[in-house]
C-alpha positions in Angstrom: 31.2 15.8 16.3 30.9 11.8 17.3 27.5 12.9 19.1 26.3 14.2 16.0 27.0 11.8 13.5 25.7 9.5 16.2 22.4 11.2 16.5 21.8 11.2 12.5 22.7 7.5 12.3 20.0 7.1 15.1 17.4 9.1 12.9 18.3 7.2 9.9 18.1 4.1 11.6 14.9 4.6 12.8 13.6 5.8 9.6 15.0 2.9 7.9 13.4 0.5 10.1 10.3 2.6 10.1 9.9 1.8 5.9 12.0 -0.8 5.7 13.9 1.1 2.6 17.6 0.7 2.5 19.8 3.3 4.4 21.5 4.6 1.2 18.4 5.6 0.3 17.3 7.1 3.3 20.4 9.1 3.4 20.5 10.0 -0.1 17.0 11.7 0.1 17.0 15.4 -1.0 16.4 18.7 0.9 13.1 19.9 -0.3 11.0 22.8 -0.2 7.2 23.6 -0.9 7.6 26.5 -3.5 4.4 26.6 -5.3 0.9 24.9 -4.9 -1.6 24.6 -7.9 -5.2 23.9 -8.4 -6.8 22.3 -11.4 -10.5 21.5 -12.1 -11.4 18.2 -13.9 -12.6 18.8 -17.0 -16.3 17.3 -17.8 -16.9 16.9 -13.4 -19.3 20.1 -12.5 -21.0 18.7 -9.0 -21.1 21.3 -6.4 -20.1 18.7 -4.3 -17.2 20.1 -2.0 -16.7 16.9 -0.2 -16.7 14.7 -3.6 -14.5 17.1 -5.5 -12.1 15.9 -8.0 -10.1 19.0 -8.7 -6.3 18.2 -8.9 -3.6 19.1 -6.6 0.0 20.1 -7.9 2.6 20.6 -5.0 5.8 21.7 -6.7 9.5 21.0 -4.6 12.8 23.8 -5.6 14.0 20.2 -6.1 12.2 19.5 -9.1 9.9 17.1 -7.6 6.2 17.4 -8.4 3.4 15.6 -5.9 -0.5 15.1 -7.1 -3.4 15.0 -5.0 -7.3 14.9 -5.8 -10.3 17.0 -4.1 -11.2 20.0 -2.4 -12.8 23.5 -2.9 -10.8 26.4 -4.6 -11.4 28.6 -1.0 -10.0 25.4 1.3 -7.0 24.2 -1.0 -6.1 28.0 -0.7 -6.4 28.3 2.7 -4.8 25.7 3.3 -1.7 25.6 0.7 -1.0 29.4 2.1 0.3 27.6 5.3 2.5 24.9 3.6 4.5 27.0 1.0 8.6 27.0 2.4 7.5 23.7 4.4 9.6 20.5 4.3 7.1 18.4 2.5 8.7 15.3 3.8 7.3 16.3 7.7 3.7 15.2 6.4 2.5 14.8 10.2 3.9 18.2 11.2 2.6 20.0 8.0 -0.9 17.9 8.8 -1.0 19.0 11.9 -0.3 22.9 11.6 -3.0 22.8 9.0 -5.7 20.8 10.8 -4.8 23.3 14.2 -2.8 26.2 12.8 -6.3 28.4 12.5 -7.6 27.3 16.1 -11.1 26.0 15.4 -11.1 22.4 13.9 -11.6 21.8 10.4 -15.0 21.0 9.3 -15.2 18.2 6.6 -15.1 20.4 3.7 -12.0 21.6 4.7 -10.7 18.4 5.8 -11.5 17.2 2.0 -9.1 19.8 1.1 -6.1 18.7 3.2 -6.7 15.1 2.5 -5.9 16.2 -1.4 -2.7 18.0 -0.4 -1.5 15.7 2.2 -1.9 13.0 -0.8 0.2 15.0 -3.1 2.9 15.3 -0.2 3.0 11.6 -0.2 3.5 11.4 -3.8 6.6 13.7 -3.5 8.1 11.7 -0.8 7.6 8.4 -2.6 9.1 10.0 -6.0 12.0 11.6 -3.9 12.7 7.7 -2.4 12.2 6.0 -5.6 9.8 4.0 -4.1 5.6 3.0 -3.9 4.1 5.2 -1.0 2.9 1.6 -0.2 6.5 0.8 0.8 6.5 4.2 3.0 3.2 2.7 5.0 5.0 -0.4 5.4 5.0 -2.3 3.1 2.6 -4.8 0.9 -0.3 -6.7 3.5 -2.1 -8.0 0.3 -1.5 -8.5 -3.2 -4.6 -7.1 -4.4 -8.0 -5.2 -2.7 -11.3 -6.6 -3.7 -13.9 -4.4 -5.2 -17.5 -4.2 -5.4 -19.2 -2.4 -8.3 -22.2 0.0 -8.2 -23.5 -0.2 -11.3 -21.9 -2.2 -13.9 -21.2 -0.7 -17.6 -19.9 -3.6 -19.1 -22.7 -5.4 -19.4 -25.4 -5.2 -22.0 -28.3 -6.6 -19.6 -31.7 -4.9 -19.3 -32.3 -5.8 -16.1 -30.8 -5.2 -12.8 -30.8 -9.0 -11.9 -29.1 -9.7 -15.2 -26.3 -6.9 -14.7 -25.7 -8.4 -11.2 -25.2 -11.6 -12.7 -22.7 -10.4 -14.9 -20.9 -7.9 -12.0 -20.0 -11.1 -10.5 -19.0 -13.2 -12.9 -16.3 -10.8 -13.9 -14.7 -11.2 -10.8 -16.1 -7.9 -8.7 -16.6 -9.4 -5.1 -20.5 -8.0 -4.8 -22.8 -6.0 -6.9 -24.3 -3.1 -4.7 -28.0 -1.9 -4.9 -30.0 1.0 -4.2 -33.4 1.1 -2.7 -36.5 1.4 -5.4 -38.1 4.7 -5.7 -36.6 7.9 -4.9 -36.1 9.4 -8.4 -37.4 12.0 -10.3 -40.2 14.7 -8.7 -42.6 11.8 -7.7 -43.3 11.5 -4.2 -41.8 9.3 -2.3 -43.8 6.7 -0.4 -41.9 5.3 2.7 -44.3 1.7 3.3 -44.9 1.1 -0.4 -41.1 1.2 -1.2 -39.7 -0.5 1.7 -41.8 -3.7 0.5 -40.7 -3.0 -3.1 -37.0 -3.1 -1.5 -37.2 -6.3 0.2 -38.9 -8.0 -3.0 -35.5 -6.0 -5.1 -33.1 -7.5 -2.8 -35.1 -11.0 -3.1 -34.6 -10.9 -6.8 -30.9 -9.8 -6.9 -29.6 -12.4 -4.3 -31.2 -15.3 -6.4 -29.6 -13.6 -9.7 -26.4 -14.0 -7.9 -26.7 -17.1 -6.2 -26.4 -16.0 -2.6 -23.4 -16.1 -0.6 -23.3 -12.4 0.5 -22.6 -11.5 -3.0 -24.6 -8.4 -3.4 -25.2 -5.4 -0.7 -27.8 -2.8 -0.5 -27.1 0.9 0.2 -30.4 2.3 1.8 -28.9 6.2 1.5 -30.3 7.5 4.5 -33.6 7.8 2.7 -36.2 6.2 5.1 -37.2 6.5 8.9 -35.6 3.7 11.8 -39.2 2.2 11.3 -39.0 1.1 7.8 -35.1 0.9 7.9 -35.3 -1.7 10.6 -38.0 -3.2 8.6 -35.9 -3.9 5.4 -32.9 -5.0 7.9 -34.9 -7.7 9.3 -36.4 -9.0 6.4 -33.0 -9.0 4.6 -31.1 -11.0 7.5 -31.9 -14.2 6.2 -30.5 -13.5 2.9 -27.2 -12.5 4.3 -26.1 -9.6 2.1 -22.3 -8.5 2.4 -23.4 -5.2 4.1 -26.5 -2.9 4.7 -25.3 0.8 4.4 -26.9 3.7 5.8 -30.0 2.9 7.1 -30.8 6.1 8.5 -29.7 9.4 8.5 -26.0 10.3 9.8 -26.4 13.3 11.7 -26.6 11.9 14.7 -24.7 8.6 15.1 -25.9 7.4 18.8 -28.8 6.2 17.1 -26.9 3.4 15.7 -26.8 2.6 19.4 -30.6 1.7 18.6 -30.0 0.2 14.8 -27.6 -2.0 16.1 -29.7 -4.2 19.2 -32.5 -4.1 16.5 -31.2 -6.1 13.5 -28.1 -8.8 12.7 -27.1 -7.6 9.5 -23.9 -6.2 8.4 -24.0 -2.5 8.9 -22.0 0.2 7.0 -21.6 3.7 7.9 -19.0 6.5 7.1 -19.0 8.0 3.7 -19.8 11.1 5.5 -17.7 11.5 8.3 -14.3 12.9 8.3 -11.4 12.2 10.4 -11.0 10.0 13.9 -12.8 12.1 16.3 -15.4 12.4 13.7 -16.4 8.9 13.6 -14.5 7.1 16.7 -17.5 6.3 18.1 -18.5 3.9 15.4 -15.6 1.7 15.5 -15.0 1.6 19.6 -18.4 1.2 20.5 -18.9 -1.7 17.8 -21.8 0.2 16.4 -21.1 -1.0 12.9 -19.8 -3.7 11.0 -17.9 -1.9 7.9 -16.6 1.9 7.9 -16.8 3.5 4.5 -14.6 6.8 5.9 -12.9 7.7 2.4 -9.8 9.4 0.9 -9.7 12.4 0.4 -12.9 12.8 3.2 -10.6 11.7 6.1 -8.0 14.4 5.9 -5.5 12.4 3.9 -3.5 9.1 4.1 -1.9 9.2 7.3 -5.3 9.7 8.8 -6.7 6.8 7.4 -4.2 4.7 8.4 -4.7 6.1 11.9 -8.2 5.0 11.7 -7.6 1.6 9.9 -5.3 0.6 13.0 -8.7 1.5 15.0 -10.9 -0.7 12.7 -8.2 -3.8 13.5 -8.3 -3.2 17.3 -12.0 -3.3 16.9 -12.6 -6.3 14.0 -14.0 -3.6 11.9 -13.8 -4.0 8.0 -13.2 -1.3 5.9 -15.0 -0.7 2.8 -14.1 3.0 1.4 -16.9 5.1 -0.5 -15.5 5.7 -4.0 -14.7 9.5 -4.5 -12.6 10.1 -7.4 -10.2 8.2 -9.7 -6.9 9.7 -7.9 -8.3 8.7 -4.5 -9.4 5.1 -5.7 -5.9 4.7 -6.9 -4.5 5.7 -3.5 -6.7 3.6 -1.5 -5.0 0.7 -2.7 -1.7 1.9 -1.0 -3.0 2.7 1.9 -5.7 -0.8 2.1 -2.8 -2.5 0.4 0.0 -1.8 3.3 -3.1 -2.1 6.3 -4.7 -5.3 8.3 -8.2 -4.4 9.0 -10.6 -7.6 9.2 -11.6 -7.2 5.6 -11.1 -4.8 2.9 -13.4 -4.0 0.0 -13.2 -1.1 -2.7 -16.2 0.7 -4.3 -16.0 1.0 -8.6 -19.0 3.0 -10.1 -19.9 1.3 -13.0 -17.5 -1.4 -12.0 -14.6 -0.3 -13.5 -11.7 2.4 -12.8 -12.2 5.7 -14.2 -9.4 6.5 -16.3 -9.3 10.5 -17.0 -7.0 11.5 -20.2 -5.1 13.9 -17.8 -3.6 11.1 -16.0 -1.5 7.9 -17.5 -3.4 5.3 -18.3 -2.2 2.7 -15.9 -2.0 4.7 -12.8 -4.4 1.7 -11.6 -3.5 -1.7 -12.0 -7.0 -3.2 -12.2 -8.1 -7.0 -13.5 -10.4 -9.3 -13.0 -12.6 -7.6 -10.6 -9.4 -6.6 -8.6 -7.4 -3.5 -7.8 -3.5 -4.6 -7.7 -0.8 -2.5 -5.9 1.2 -0.3 -8.1 5.2 -0.4 -8.2 5.6 2.7 -9.8 7.5 5.6 -7.5 5.2 7.6 -5.3 1.4 6.9 -6.4 2.4 6.4 -9.5 0.6 8.9 -10.9 1.5 11.5 -14.1 -0.6 14.3 -14.4 -0.5 16.1 -18.0 -2.0 19.9 -16.7 -2.4 20.4 -20.2 -5.8 18.1 -19.9 -7.0 19.9 -17.3 -8.4 23.3 -16.8 -6.1 25.8 -14.7 -7.7 27.9 -11.7 -5.2 28.9 -9.7 -1.9 28.4 -7.9 -0.4 29.5 -4.1 3.6 30.7 -4.1 3.6 32.9 -0.9 2.7 32.3 3.0 -1.1 33.5 4.6 -0.5 37.4 5.2 -2.8 36.3 8.2 -1.0 33.6 10.1 -2.5 32.8 13.7 -0.6 32.1 16.5 1.1 28.6 16.7 1.7 27.5 20.6 4.5 24.9 20.3 5.9 22.9 23.4 9.6 22.7 24.1 10.3 19.7 21.6 8.9 21.3 18.8 5.6 19.6 18.8 2.5 21.9 17.7 -0.5 22.4 20.5 -3.7 24.5 20.3 -3.4 28.0 20.7 
């Protein structure tokens, strides 16, 4: 009995040390099991992009605590959810490893997106159960707010891009992001012509905001290496905050060449997922900023691991925008991490506030996103304002064999 009490005290003590929570809070945590997982589609959002889906995930427990996540397609959510029924939602890493490895083949980026949505909801449950915001569970706040940059600026009444960029900076955002010229509609894209036009466009934007890295550009993987490098070299003296997706993303090795040919700050990563998908960018210093985001990485825990890699190699993090709840979640993660620099993207220069979430699920003012001190992710979901798609209440009938070591850790089968 004494040994059992000692072990319990040791386990609780380690949890207290990691979370920074009072021992009474950790000991009082309820014992929960996952009983039901529901999936809703986001009204008005119908882009068929599996890696930018905005479906809402609702994980219910036998203790009445419900966690909310965002992302994933119906089929991927269903397969992952069937592996989670009956599990203890507090064992987040264990569940993640089981879903990630339990079907033997490593998941593709679309499945990672679904896993990330579900894992997001697990952290929401844990924060609500302990009565603390997720950023406290991740080590506590490392910054008061996260700076933001705008892709477009809806609040501006200006008629030109230059004036909109100026209005954006005056509103308190850190930078205004533009894209290259051309490429819209059915008109053929002339690489040579648009490389020149893009360079001139950047010069006008730089002059409008007064330089100082107050603007950035995403080349959208649109150019071949020749034109991409031509643009980057011309922009070096303008010192943009970053130049994103200079060339196509299928072959990461190409950035070994790109890195040697330009000194502009390079941002890459929105097309990538977990750390094995993208570690070479960081470890080989091929980029200056990652664009990895949630839920694409597979969840909060995986994003924190990527953040540690970035800190070790002095790489900043500027996550790609995906959905409104993912934006709120990124504030918890970046607000408790210490990469070299942090910057978050806001489409239109402000957070989306869908009717199915509470109005204050994000705390945005003066161009910055502040930490939300409410328990969990700080989100309240009204399912009546979304579209119900399906629910999962039972484990899969076709489980794949699982291999565990003597200590209970999951290994590949």
